Legacy VTK file of the C-alpha trace (Angstrom):
# vtk DataFile Version 3.0
C-alpha trace
ASCII
DATASET POLYDATA
POINTS 253 float
20.803 -116.973 169.730
21.047 -114.549 172.633
17.879 -113.271 174.326
18.325 -109.562 173.707
20.321 -107.055 171.729
22.964 -105.342 173.866
23.341 -101.576 173.894
26.795 -101.834 172.312
25.497 -103.941 169.396
22.562 -101.586 168.914
24.926 -98.611 168.759
27.162 -100.440 166.315
24.265 -101.253 163.988
22.897 -97.716 164.233
26.307 -96.210 163.482
26.388 -97.973 160.101
24.006 -95.344 158.746
27.119 -93.147 158.451
29.831 -93.743 155.844
32.728 -93.116 158.246
31.554 -95.889 160.558
30.935 -98.260 157.641
34.539 -97.707 156.563
35.893 -98.155 160.107
33.893 -101.322 160.817
34.003 -102.768 157.290
30.265 -103.407 157.551
27.063 -102.223 155.911
23.471 -102.606 157.026
20.546 -104.194 155.196
16.959 -103.739 156.356
13.904 -105.935 155.901
13.565 -109.653 155.334
13.321 -109.523 151.528
16.504 -107.461 151.118
18.412 -109.605 153.624
17.258 -112.836 151.969
18.574 -111.566 148.619
22.002 -110.933 150.171
22.237 -114.205 152.125
25.076 -116.336 150.817
26.379 -113.496 148.615
27.816 -111.337 151.399
29.106 -112.609 154.739
26.616 -111.734 157.470
27.980 -110.760 160.878
24.974 -109.615 162.947
21.209 -110.109 162.723
18.817 -108.192 164.970
15.143 -109.054 164.663
11.848 -109.159 166.484
11.018 -112.353 168.328
8.161 -113.045 165.917
10.449 -112.683 162.899
13.057 -114.991 164.439
10.451 -117.659 165.137
9.059 -117.456 161.589
12.391 -117.376 159.724
14.569 -120.119 161.149
15.640 -121.237 157.639
16.932 -117.780 156.739
18.697 -117.491 160.100
20.424 -120.783 159.287
21.389 -119.451 155.840
22.946 -116.376 157.468
25.079 -118.467 159.869
27.511 -118.062 161.526
26.114 -114.561 162.058
25.311 -113.557 165.635
21.515 -113.382 165.911
19.748 -111.259 168.535
16.136 -110.679 169.477
15.483 -106.943 169.342
12.644 -104.814 170.656
10.683 -102.451 168.438
12.424 -99.555 170.208
15.841 -101.053 169.363
14.928 -101.458 165.704
13.575 -97.895 165.554
16.928 -96.596 166.849
18.852 -98.600 164.257
16.825 -98.150 161.088
17.116 -95.446 158.434
13.553 -96.195 157.284
10.497 -94.195 158.367
8.966 -97.364 159.806
11.205 -99.865 161.550
11.456 -103.261 159.819
11.198 -106.555 161.680
14.849 -107.357 160.964
18.150 -105.646 160.209
21.493 -107.268 159.462
25.112 -106.190 159.166
27.131 -107.644 156.280
30.841 -107.426 155.578
31.957 -105.007 152.863
34.005 -107.082 150.405
37.456 -105.992 149.314
37.481 -104.744 145.684
39.028 -107.237 143.280
40.778 -106.287 140.025
41.057 -102.912 138.314
38.547 -100.198 137.479
38.921 -100.334 133.697
35.750 -100.430 131.580
34.870 -103.877 130.258
36.388 -104.293 126.790
33.673 -106.668 125.567
30.501 -105.102 126.937
28.757 -101.954 128.125
30.134 -100.224 131.220
28.069 -97.574 132.978
29.879 -94.536 134.409
28.177 -92.324 136.999
29.345 -88.729 137.415
28.393 -87.279 140.789
25.092 -89.084 141.466
23.934 -87.832 144.870
20.539 -89.341 145.612
20.708 -92.797 147.257
17.391 -93.828 145.721
18.659 -92.950 142.250
21.851 -94.962 142.693
19.949 -97.952 144.050
17.476 -97.853 141.169
20.312 -97.529 138.648
22.069 -100.591 140.098
18.809 -102.540 139.991
18.259 -101.441 136.366
21.800 -102.488 135.424
21.163 -105.921 136.895
17.993 -106.205 134.772
19.820 -105.276 131.569
22.889 -107.404 132.259
25.296 -104.513 132.831
28.110 -106.076 134.812
30.201 -103.035 135.796
29.506 -99.518 137.055
32.334 -97.021 137.597
31.418 -94.135 139.910
33.160 -90.828 140.403
34.487 -90.456 143.929
31.787 -87.889 144.772
28.974 -90.301 143.928
26.911 -91.451 146.921
28.269 -94.518 148.735
26.916 -97.809 147.392
26.648 -99.094 150.983
24.441 -96.233 152.138
21.412 -98.029 153.692
18.986 -96.296 151.324
21.056 -97.413 148.323
21.140 -100.999 149.598
17.388 -100.931 150.181
16.676 -99.489 146.718
18.726 -102.148 144.918
16.442 -104.923 146.239
19.417 -107.295 146.322
20.907 -106.275 142.959
23.912 -104.870 144.820
25.202 -108.447 144.951
25.195 -108.919 141.177
26.745 -105.740 139.766
30.411 -104.785 140.114
30.449 -101.180 141.379
33.795 -99.358 141.605
34.825 -95.832 142.653
37.640 -94.089 140.807
38.889 -90.857 139.251
36.374 -90.882 136.412
38.272 -88.474 134.159
41.410 -90.578 134.485
39.557 -93.820 133.746
37.711 -92.442 130.721
40.744 -90.638 129.310
42.739 -93.868 129.303
39.986 -95.967 127.662
40.034 -96.931 123.992
36.289 -97.561 123.945
33.715 -95.129 122.552
32.241 -93.017 125.343
28.587 -91.981 125.175
26.833 -89.390 127.307
23.350 -87.862 127.475
22.990 -84.126 126.768
20.268 -81.735 125.655
22.288 -80.917 122.519
23.058 -84.526 121.535
21.908 -86.672 118.636
18.471 -88.296 119.126
19.126 -91.648 120.735
16.516 -93.469 118.642
18.358 -92.513 115.445
21.664 -94.042 116.556
23.050 -97.554 116.230
23.639 -99.049 119.697
27.250 -100.037 120.438
28.317 -103.536 121.478
31.135 -102.298 123.711
31.259 -98.766 125.104
31.061 -96.614 128.208
27.744 -94.888 128.917
28.068 -91.790 131.143
25.183 -90.469 133.239
25.530 -87.167 135.084
24.563 -85.487 138.330
20.861 -84.925 139.060
21.079 -81.119 138.956
24.212 -80.293 136.996
24.409 -83.134 134.511
27.779 -84.383 133.261
30.668 -82.276 134.558
32.780 -80.309 132.079
35.856 -82.427 132.824
34.030 -85.690 132.146
32.184 -84.215 129.147
35.557 -83.509 127.519
36.220 -87.281 127.340
32.889 -88.139 125.658
33.044 -89.121 122.005
29.290 -89.357 121.258
26.613 -87.062 122.688
23.094 -88.509 122.886
19.710 -86.914 123.478
16.537 -88.609 124.703
13.795 -86.787 122.756
10.352 -86.159 124.260
7.139 -87.154 122.531
5.693 -85.368 120.725
8.795 -83.340 119.989
7.100 -79.929 119.875
5.060 -80.205 123.068
5.817 -78.654 126.453
7.743 -80.872 128.876
9.539 -80.761 132.189
13.111 -79.539 131.992
14.759 -82.972 132.172
14.296 -86.635 133.027
15.191 -88.161 136.372
18.670 -89.696 136.020
17.493 -93.194 136.968
14.753 -93.048 134.323
17.188 -91.663 131.743
19.578 -94.504 132.554
16.837 -97.094 132.049
15.892 -95.603 128.664
19.520 -95.490 127.551
20.224 -99.066 128.620
17.041 -100.282 126.919
18.365 -98.615 123.717
21.760 -100.275 124.153
20.221 -103.724 124.615
17.522 -103.447 121.942
LINES 1 254
253 0 1 2 3 4 5 6 7 8 9 10 11 12 13 14 15 16 17 18 19 20 21 22 23 24 25 26 27 28 29 30 31 32 33 34 35 36 37 38 39 40 41 42 43 44 45 46 47 48 49 50 51 52 53 54 55 56 57 58 59 60 61 62 63 64 65 66 67 68 69 70 71 72 73 74 75 76 77 78 79 80 81 82 83 84 85 86 87 88 89 90 91 92 93 94 95 96 97 98 99 100 101 102 103 104 105 106 107 108 109 110 111 112 113 114 115 116 117 118 119 120 121 122 123 124 125 126 127 128 129 130 131 132 133 134 135 136 137 138 139 140 141 142 143 144 145 146 147 148 149 150 151 152 153 154 155 156 157 158 159 160 161 162 163 164 165 166 167 168 169 170 171 172 173 174 175 176 177 178 179 180 181 182 183 184 185 186 187 188 189 190 191 192 193 194 195 196 197 198 199 200 201 202 203 204 205 206 207 208 209 210 211 212 213 214 215 216 217 218 219 220 221 222 223 224 225 226 227 228 229 230 231 232 233 234 235 236 237 238 239 240 241 242 243 244 245 246 247 248 249 250 251 252
């Protein structure tokens, strides 16, 4: 362990807040001891920067992250690196794994498809929800927020390691699939009146615009999440992460 974090390492870690630098370096950043502990052993760790107190109290986790380079960092260093409003005691850079296999929906299970999700917190919560419900694959449109955005990583609470997330031309993928394709719409059939599928693609749309017209053209079953009671006044729509959780709970019921 070196005594202090160099300026070049601090700049490298701070640069990973931006997608272009994550792609160039092949690294993403995780923040906070709980998140980093969840990723230890599941992604290869390259750099750890932490307060002296954290280093002294977490020698077992530092060992688990080996052979990562570990540096003692000042509060000012951590504040320059973090994307959080309050700097954590530790940040770490992990290697972005190379995608393995194709982007086809799973033939024997539920695949989630995300069409233009923009909010990092929503994507992170959706990944965490998929992990809870045993959804093994998510296919994202290319304009969906980057899975390795620090706020996405933070929101997944480690679930990023257990769900296969791919980016692809969503229209092309869905058009070539033989599975039924479900999507949520305001003019769909009430979800609680439908029989859940065993194998299908579930499409969730953009926070403001919903499912795009091009993707909607591939959907074979339109669903609607009804409010309760049905004739009362409600907000215009559900948050996409909440709608995803409701839909997956229906699928797995």
